HTML snippet that shows the backbone in 3Dmol.js (N, CA, C, O; Angstrom):
<script src="https://3Dmol.org/build/3Dmol-min.js"></script>
<div id="view" style="width:600px;height:400px;position:relative"></div>
<script>
const pdb = `
ATOM      1  N   MET A   1      15.555  43.355 150.029  1.00  0.00           N
ATOM      2  CA  MET A   1      14.229  43.810 149.647  1.00  0.00           C
ATOM      3  C   MET A   1      13.421  42.615 149.139  1.00  0.00           C
ATOM      4  O   MET A   1      13.911  41.824 148.332  1.00  0.00           O
ATOM      5  N   THR A   2      12.199  42.492 149.609  1.00  0.00           N
ATOM      6  CA  THR A   2      11.358  41.384 149.160  1.00  0.00           C
ATOM      7  C   THR A   2      10.504  41.821 147.980  1.00  0.00           C
ATOM      8  O   THR A   2      10.155  42.993 147.840  1.00  0.00           O
ATOM      9  N   ASP A   3      10.180  40.861 147.145  1.00  0.00           N
ATOM     10  CA  ASP A   3       9.322  41.143 145.996  1.00  0.00           C
ATOM     11  C   ASP A   3       7.873  41.216 146.454  1.00  0.00           C
ATOM     12  O   ASP A   3       7.436  40.420 147.285  1.00  0.00           O
ATOM     13  N   VAL A   4       7.139  42.165 145.912  1.00  0.00           N
ATOM     14  CA  VAL A   4       5.715  42.304 146.202  1.00  0.00           C
ATOM     15  C   VAL A   4       4.967  42.175 144.882  1.00  0.00           C
ATOM     16  O   VAL A   4       5.288  42.848 143.903  1.00  0.00           O
ATOM     17  N   PHE A   5       3.981  41.314 144.871  1.00  0.00           N
ATOM     18  CA  PHE A   5       3.207  41.073 143.662  1.00  0.00           C
ATOM     19  C   PHE A   5       1.778  41.569 143.856  1.00  0.00           C
ATOM     20  O   PHE A   5       1.296  41.649 144.986  1.00  0.00           O
ATOM     21  N   LEU A   6       1.100  41.903 142.757  1.00  0.00           N
ATOM     22  CA  LEU A   6      -0.281  42.385 142.856  1.00  0.00           C
ATOM     23  C   LEU A   6      -1.172  41.421 143.621  1.00  0.00           C
ATOM     24  O   LEU A   6      -2.033  41.845 144.391  1.00  0.00           O
ATOM     25  N   GLY A   7      -0.973  40.143 143.417  1.00  0.00           N
ATOM     26  CA  GLY A   7      -1.782  39.136 144.094  1.00  0.00           C
ATOM     27  C   GLY A   7      -1.594  39.125 145.595  1.00  0.00           C
ATOM     28  O   GLY A   7      -2.420  38.568 146.319  1.00  0.00           O
ATOM     29  N   ASP A   8      -0.519  39.731 146.073  1.00  0.00           N
ATOM     30  CA  ASP A   8      -0.251  39.783 147.508  1.00  0.00           C
ATOM     31  C   ASP A   8      -0.987  40.928 148.198  1.00  0.00           C
ATOM     32  O   ASP A   8      -1.097  40.946 149.424  1.00  0.00           O
ATOM     33  N   LEU A   9      -1.486  41.872 147.428  1.00  0.00           N
ATOM     34  CA  LEU A   9      -2.160  43.026 148.021  1.00  0.00           C
ATOM     35  C   LEU A   9      -3.507  42.615 148.623  1.00  0.00           C
ATOM     36  O   LEU A   9      -4.191  41.756 148.067  1.00  0.00           O
ATOM     37  N   PRO A  10      -3.890  43.213 149.742  1.00  0.00           N
ATOM     38  CA  PRO A  10      -5.147  42.868 150.410  1.00  0.00           C
ATOM     39  C   PRO A  10      -6.368  43.054 149.511  1.00  0.00           C
ATOM     40  O   PRO A  10      -7.385  42.387 149.702  1.00  0.00           O
ATOM     41  N   LEU A  11      -6.276  43.946 148.543  1.00  0.00           N
ATOM     42  CA  LEU A  11      -7.391  44.208 147.642  1.00  0.00           C
ATOM     43  C   LEU A  11      -7.902  42.930 146.985  1.00  0.00           C
ATOM     44  O   LEU A  11      -9.111  42.754 146.835  1.00  0.00           O
ATOM     45  N   TRP A  12      -6.997  42.040 146.593  1.00  0.00           N
ATOM     46  CA  TRP A  12      -7.390  40.844 145.860  1.00  0.00           C
ATOM     47  C   TRP A  12      -8.049  39.804 146.749  1.00  0.00           C
ATOM     48  O   TRP A  12      -8.752  38.927 146.248  1.00  0.00           O
ATOM     49  N   SER A  13      -7.838  39.882 148.051  1.00  0.00           N
ATOM     50  CA  SER A  13      -8.476  38.918 148.946  1.00  0.00           C
ATOM     51  C   SER A  13      -9.789  39.452 149.510  1.00  0.00           C
ATOM     52  O   SER A  13     -10.504  38.728 150.202  1.00  0.00           O
ATOM     53  N   ASP A  14     -10.113  40.713 149.221  1.00  0.00           N
ATOM     54  CA  ASP A  14     -11.350  41.334 149.686  1.00  0.00           C
ATOM     55  C   ASP A  14     -12.435  41.103 148.630  1.00  0.00           C
ATOM     56  O   ASP A  14     -12.369  41.657 147.533  1.00  0.00           O
ATOM     57  N   ILE A  15     -13.424  40.289 148.967  1.00  0.00           N
ATOM     58  CA  ILE A  15     -14.477  39.912 148.015  1.00  0.00           C
ATOM     59  C   ILE A  15     -15.251  41.132 147.525  1.00  0.00           C
ATOM     60  O   ILE A  15     -15.555  41.236 146.337  1.00  0.00           O
ATOM     61  N   ASP A  16     -15.571  42.052 148.430  1.00  0.00           N
ATOM     62  CA  ASP A  16     -16.329  43.247 148.046  1.00  0.00           C
ATOM     63  C   ASP A  16     -15.520  44.151 147.119  1.00  0.00           C
ATOM     64  O   ASP A  16     -16.057  44.694 146.153  1.00  0.00           O
ATOM     65  N   ALA A  17     -14.247  44.309 147.407  1.00  0.00           N
ATOM     66  CA  ALA A  17     -13.388  45.150 146.571  1.00  0.00           C
ATOM     67  C   ALA A  17     -13.241  44.537 145.179  1.00  0.00           C
ATOM     68  O   ALA A  17     -13.258  45.246 144.173  1.00  0.00           O
ATOM     69  N   ARG A  18     -13.099  43.237 145.135  1.00  0.00           N
ATOM     70  CA  ARG A  18     -12.964  42.545 143.848  1.00  0.00           C
ATOM     71  C   ARG A  18     -14.234  42.707 143.012  1.00  0.00           C
ATOM     72  O   ARG A  18     -14.165  42.927 141.803  1.00  0.00           O
ATOM     73  N   ALA A  19     -15.394  42.596 143.666  1.00  0.00           N
ATOM     74  CA  ALA A  19     -16.670  42.768 142.965  1.00  0.00           C
ATOM     75  C   ALA A  19     -16.782  44.188 142.409  1.00  0.00           C
ATOM     76  O   ALA A  19     -17.268  44.389 141.296  1.00  0.00           O
ATOM     77  N   LEU A  20     -16.334  45.163 143.186  1.00  0.00           N
ATOM     78  CA  LEU A  20     -16.366  46.554 142.734  1.00  0.00           C
ATOM     79  C   LEU A  20     -15.449  46.748 141.525  1.00  0.00           C
ATOM     80  O   LEU A  20     -15.814  47.434 140.570  1.00  0.00           O
ATOM     81  N   LEU A  21     -14.274  46.153 141.567  1.00  0.00           N
ATOM     82  CA  LEU A  21     -13.360  46.253 140.427  1.00  0.00           C
ATOM     83  C   LEU A  21     -13.961  45.613 139.175  1.00  0.00           C
ATOM     84  O   LEU A  21     -13.836  46.149 138.074  1.00  0.00           O
ATOM     85  N   GLU A  22     -14.610  44.467 139.353  1.00  0.00           N
ATOM     86  CA  GLU A  22     -15.241  43.796 138.214  1.00  0.00           C
ATOM     87  C   GLU A  22     -16.344  44.672 137.626  1.00  0.00           C
ATOM     88  O   GLU A  22     -16.499  44.754 136.407  1.00  0.00           O
ATOM     89  N   GLU A  23     -17.102  45.322 138.498  1.00  0.00           N
ATOM     90  CA  GLU A  23     -18.174  46.219 138.068  1.00  0.00           C
ATOM     91  C   GLU A  23     -17.604  47.408 137.286  1.00  0.00           C
ATOM     92  O   GLU A  23     -18.129  47.778 136.235  1.00  0.00           O
ATOM     93  N   LEU A  24     -16.537  47.995 137.804  1.00  0.00           N
ATOM     94  CA  LEU A  24     -15.907  49.131 137.127  1.00  0.00           C
ATOM     95  C   LEU A  24     -15.343  48.728 135.769  1.00  0.00           C
ATOM     96  O   LEU A  24     -15.449  49.477 134.797  1.00  0.00           O
ATOM     97  N   CYS A  25     -14.751  47.559 135.708  1.00  0.00           N
ATOM     98  CA  CYS A  25     -14.213  47.073 134.434  1.00  0.00           C
ATOM     99  C   CYS A  25     -15.330  46.914 133.411  1.00  0.00           C
ATOM    100  O   CYS A  25     -15.183  47.317 132.257  1.00  0.00           O
ATOM    101  N   ALA A  26     -16.443  46.330 133.833  1.00  0.00           N
ATOM    102  CA  ALA A  26     -17.575  46.141 132.928  1.00  0.00           C
ATOM    103  C   ALA A  26     -18.118  47.492 132.459  1.00  0.00           C
ATOM    104  O   ALA A  26     -18.432  47.665 131.281  1.00  0.00           O
ATOM    105  N   LYS A  27     -18.225  48.434 133.373  1.00  0.00           N
ATOM    106  CA  LYS A  27     -18.752  49.770 133.053  1.00  0.00           C
ATOM    107  C   LYS A  27     -17.888  50.476 132.014  1.00  0.00           C
ATOM    108  O   LYS A  27     -18.405  51.186 131.151  1.00  0.00           O
ATOM    109  N   HIS A  28     -16.572  50.282 132.095  1.00  0.00           N
ATOM    110  CA  HIS A  28     -15.651  50.982 131.204  1.00  0.00           C
ATOM    111  C   HIS A  28     -15.110  50.088 130.090  1.00  0.00           C
ATOM    112  O   HIS A  28     -14.151  50.447 129.407  1.00  0.00           O
ATOM    113  N   CYS A  29     -15.733  48.917 129.912  1.00  0.00           N
ATOM    114  CA  CYS A  29     -15.365  47.980 128.837  1.00  0.00           C
ATOM    115  C   CYS A  29     -13.885  47.596 128.876  1.00  0.00           C
ATOM    116  O   CYS A  29     -13.218  47.528 127.844  1.00  0.00           O
ATOM    117  N   VAL A  30     -13.395  47.349 130.080  1.00  0.00           N
ATOM    118  CA  VAL A  30     -12.015  46.909 130.269  1.00  0.00           C
ATOM    119  C   VAL A  30     -12.058  45.456 130.738  1.00  0.00           C
ATOM    120  O   VAL A  30     -12.716  45.160 131.735  1.00  0.00           O
ATOM    121  N   PRO A  31     -11.385  44.558 130.056  1.00  0.00           N
ATOM    122  CA  PRO A  31     -11.381  43.164 130.502  1.00  0.00           C
ATOM    123  C   PRO A  31     -10.778  43.049 131.908  1.00  0.00           C
ATOM    124  O   PRO A  31      -9.719  43.613 132.181  1.00  0.00           O
ATOM    125  N   PHE A  32     -11.449  42.326 132.781  1.00  0.00           N
ATOM    126  CA  PHE A  32     -10.988  42.207 134.163  1.00  0.00           C
ATOM    127  C   PHE A  32      -9.627  41.531 134.254  1.00  0.00           C
ATOM    128  O   PHE A  32      -8.838  41.834 135.148  1.00  0.00           O
ATOM    129  N   ASP A  33      -9.353  40.621 133.335  1.00  0.00           N
ATOM    130  CA  ASP A  33      -8.075  39.901 133.409  1.00  0.00           C
ATOM    131  C   ASP A  33      -6.867  40.815 133.184  1.00  0.00           C
ATOM    132  O   ASP A  33      -5.736  40.414 133.459  1.00  0.00           O
ATOM    133  N   VAL A  34      -7.089  42.031 132.689  1.00  0.00           N
ATOM    134  CA  VAL A  34      -6.007  43.009 132.568  1.00  0.00           C
ATOM    135  C   VAL A  34      -5.488  43.372 133.958  1.00  0.00           C
ATOM    136  O   VAL A  34      -4.294  43.614 134.137  1.00  0.00           O
ATOM    137  N   LEU A  35      -6.391  43.407 134.940  1.00  0.00           N
ATOM    138  CA  LEU A  35      -6.018  43.778 136.303  1.00  0.00           C
ATOM    139  C   LEU A  35      -5.611  42.590 137.159  1.00  0.00           C
ATOM    140  O   LEU A  35      -4.847  42.731 138.114  1.00  0.00           O
ATOM    141  N   GLU A  36      -6.127  41.421 136.810  1.00  0.00           N
ATOM    142  CA  GLU A  36      -5.877  40.240 137.645  1.00  0.00           C
ATOM    143  C   GLU A  36      -4.400  39.897 137.707  1.00  0.00           C
ATOM    144  O   GLU A  36      -3.694  39.912 136.699  1.00  0.00           O
ATOM    145  N   PRO A  37      -3.947  39.586 138.923  1.00  0.00           N
ATOM    146  CA  PRO A  37      -2.534  39.206 139.071  1.00  0.00           C
ATOM    147  C   PRO A  37      -2.259  37.830 138.498  1.00  0.00           C
ATOM    148  O   PRO A  37      -1.123  37.358 138.541  1.00  0.00           O
TER     149      PRO A  37
END
`;
const viewer = $3Dmol.createViewer("view");
viewer.addModel(pdb, "pdb");
viewer.setStyle({}, {cartoon: {color: "spectrum"}});
viewer.zoomTo();
viewer.render();
</script>
């Protein structure tokens, strides 16, 4: 079994998805680095 890390998920390489996550974090007062791999 290979290890899978959050940074390997396609979500992190998608610029639009990342921007949306940053927006959601700001809206809900959650630091973005909590989600960052």
